[in-house]
MARMIVO-971926 format. One line per field, with one value per residue (C-alpha): x, y, z; residue number from 1; residue in three letters. Coordinates in steps of 0.5 Angstrom, whole numbers. Layout:
<sites>
u: (X ...)
v: (Y ...)
w: (Z ...)
num: (NUM ...)
residuo: (ALA ...)
</sites>
This chain:
<sites>
u: (-33 -28 -23 -25 -24 -18 -15 -16 -14 -7 -7 -9 -3 2 1 2 8 10 8 11 19 17 17 22 27 25 24 28 35 35 39 39 44 44 46 42 37 30 28 20 16 8 9 11 13 21 23 28 30 31 36 40 40 42 47 51 51 54 59 64 57 61 56 61 53 50 43 42 39 46 48 41 36 29 29 21 24 31 26 20 25 30 35 40 39 41 47 48 45 50 56 53 58 55 50 46 40 34 29 22 14 13 7 10 6 11 17 23 24 30 35 35 33 26 25 19 16 10 7 0 -4 -7 -1 1 -5 -3 4 1 -3 2 7 1 1 8 11 4 1 -6 -10 -16 -17 -14 -22 -22 -16 -17 -24 -24 -17 -12 -19 -21 -14 -14 -6 0 2 -5 -9 -5 -9 -8 -2 1 -4 0 7 4 1 10 12 14 18 26 27 23 24 17 18 14 15 14 19 25 21 22 28 32 38 34 31 38 40 35 37 44 43 38 42 48 53 58 58 63 61 64 60 54 54 55 50 45 47 47 40 37 32 36 41 38 34 40 42 35 37 40 35 29 25 25 32 32 29 34 39 36 35 42 41 47 45 49 51 45 48 56 62 58 64 65 70 68 65 71 74 70 67 72 74 68 62 65 65 58 55 58 55 49 51 52 46 41 46 46 48 49 56 61 63 70)
v: (170 172 173 166 162 165 165 157 157 159 155 149 151 152 145 142 146 143 137 137 139 133 128 131 131 124 120 123 126 121 115 109 104 97 98 103 102 106 105 106 107 110 115 112 106 105 110 112 106 103 109 107 100 101 106 101 95 100 104 104 106 113 118 124 126 132 129 121 126 127 119 117 123 125 122 126 133 132 133 136 142 142 141 136 136 130 132 134 125 123 125 121 115 108 105 111 109 114 115 114 115 116 109 103 108 113 110 112 105 101 97 98 95 96 95 97 97 96 97 95 101 103 104 108 111 113 114 120 123 125 127 131 135 135 138 139 144 139 142 137 129 123 122 127 126 118 119 124 125 118 113 118 118 125 126 127 122 119 113 107 102 104 105 99 94 97 95 89 86 87 83 78 82 80 86 89 87 87 88 87 92 87 82 89 90 81 78 85 81 76 81 84 78 78 85 83 77 82 88 82 86 83 85 82 77 81 87 85 87 94 95 91 97 103 100 100 105 108 109 113 117 119 121 124 131 126 123 129 131 139 137 135 139 145 141 140 148 148 152 152 149 152 159 163 166 167 171 176 180 188 190 185 192 194 187 187 193 196 204 205 201 205 212 210 208 214 219 216 216 223 225 222 224 217 216 223 223 222 215 214)
w: (101 95 99 102 96 94 101 99 94 96 101 96 91 97 100 92 91 97 96 88 91 96 92 87 92 95 88 83 88 92 90 94 96 97 105 106 112 113 120 119 125 126 131 138 136 139 133 137 141 134 131 138 137 129 131 136 131 126 130 137 140 144 145 143 137 139 137 134 129 126 125 123 120 120 112 112 115 111 105 107 111 105 111 106 99 93 95 102 102 98 102 108 109 108 111 111 117 116 121 118 118 111 109 105 99 100 102 98 94 92 93 100 107 112 119 121 128 130 136 140 138 145 148 141 143 150 148 143 147 152 147 144 150 153 145 141 146 146 152 152 156 153 152 147 144 143 140 136 134 134 132 126 124 125 128 125 120 120 122 126 123 116 117 120 116 109 112 115 107 106 112 107 103 103 103 110 116 121 129 134 139 145 142 143 151 152 148 146 146 140 136 136 132 128 126 126 120 116 116 114 120 122 132 135 142 146 144 147 154 152 146 151 156 152 148 155 158 164 159 155 159 162 155 153 150 145 143 145 139 141 142 134 131 134 131 124 124 125 132 138 143 150 146 149 155 151 156 160 159 156 150 145 140 140 138 132 129 123 124 120 124 130 126 124 131 134 130 131 138 139 136 140 146 150 156 156 154 148 147 148)
num: (1 2 3 4 5 6 7 8 9 10 11 12 13 14 15 16 17 18 19 20 21 22 23 24 25 26 27 28 29 30 31 32 33 34 35 36 37 38 39 40 41 42 43 44 45 46 47 48 49 50 51 52 53 54 55 56 57 58 59 60 61 62 63 64 65 66 67 68 69 70 71 72 73 74 75 76 77 78 79 80 81 82 83 84 85 86 87 88 89 90 91 92 93 94 95 96 97 98 99 100 101 102 103 104 105 106 107 108 109 110 111 112 113 114 115 116 117 118 119 120 121 122 123 124 125 126 127 128 129 130 131 132 133 134 135 136 137 138 139 140 141 142 143 144 145 146 147 148 149 150 151 152 153 154 155 156 157 158 159 160 161 162 163 164 165 166 167 168 169 170 171 172 173 174 175 176 177 178 179 180 181 182 183 184 185 186 187 188 189 190 191 192 193 194 195 196 197 198 199 200 201 202 203 204 205 206 207 208 209 210 211 212 213 214 215 216 217 218 219 220 221 222 223 224 225 226 227 228 229 230 231 232 233 234 235 236 237 238 239 240 241 242 243 244 245 246 247 248 249 250 251 252 253 254 255 256 257 258 259 260 261 262 263 264 265 266 267 268 269 270 271 272 273 274 275 276 277 278 279 280)
residuo: (MET ILE SER PHE LEU LEU ARG LYS LEU ILE ASP LEU LEU THR ASN LEU ALA SER ALA ILE ASP PHE ASN ARG SER ALA TYR LEU ASP PHE HIS SER ARG PRO ASP ASP ILE PHE ILE VAL THR TYR PRO ARG SER GLY THR THR TRP MET GLN MET ILE LEU TYR GLN LEU THR THR ASP GLY ASN MET ASP PHE PRO HIS ILE SER GLN VAL SER PRO TRP PHE ASP ARG LEU ILE LEU TYR ASN ILE MET ASP GLY SER ASP LEU GLU LYS LEU PRO SER PRO ARG ILE PHE LYS SER HIS LEU SER TYR LYS ASN ILE PRO LYS GLY SER CYS LYS TYR ILE TYR VAL ALA ARG ASP GLY GLU ASP VAL ALA VAL SER TYR PHE TYR PHE TYR THR SER HIS LEU ASN PHE LYS GLY THR PHE SER GLU PHE PHE ASP LYS TYR PHE MET ARG GLY LYS VAL GLN PHE GLY SER TRP PHE THR HIS VAL ALA ASP TRP GLN GLN HIS GLU ASN ASP SER ASN VAL LEU PHE LEU ARG TYR GLU ASP LEU ILE ASN ASP LEU LYS GLY THR LEU GLN LYS ILE ILE ASN PHE CYS GLU PHE LYS VAL ALA GLU GLU ARG PHE PRO GLU ILE LEU GLU LYS CYS SER TYR PRO PHE MET LYS LYS TYR GLU ASN LYS PHE ASP HIS ILE SER GLY MET ILE TRP GLU LYS GLY TYR LYS GLN ASN SER PHE ILE ARG LYS GLY GLN THR GLY SER GLY LYS GLU TYR LEU THR SER GLN GLN LYS ASN SER PHE ASN LYS LYS LEU ASN LYS LEU ASN LEU PHE GLY ARG ASP PRO GLN)
</sites>
């Protein structure tokens, strides 16, 4: 019983320390800029799509980035997992575009702008179920996921109802643009114009056909590795893709080991009589 309570206390203190560290980094180390833009959604509500849209509207639109997180970082994870600190964030060029799933209460406040995208909750539940199945190893049925987890808010980022309702209360704030996912589907060009006006971007009219094409489902599906959640985590942790199978050659040891390292290796090799011969 004592060991159980001790573990609970340790877990509580660990979570408290993490929360304090997150709040320190998010609210003390982060200094907002007037042209910062936070793309905020409840998960599975068009977050990645909006990252691509903002990237296209603020750059020449080339696709030479390893992952969308490199040009539009996930703010919550940057802070929570110490991927970047305040000084790293200061080095990012303007306009800084952050993705976030934070509630209105927890989002960093400042002179920046917020674009919130709300999606039909039933569609979110279906998409979230498939995400939990493909990326989080959920083994249950949709009915189990919906009734036991989604409706009770026992999923990552809590209740869809609360998340959307809290942000909707601020839809008339001058620095909040509240969008519907369905409007992006039905009138992408018109919604892009709303974003351009809100953010005060200058986008040449002749660029629209290219931007619309690159923000289409077929185009983004073609480059799915640049948007996938797992690929993003790989980039965040600093792993290099396509580096597991390196050269498939012999002789690298002779190039890299110093004379002292070679002698040390050979002594151990001889002692164990590996390969049945002395190494050359």
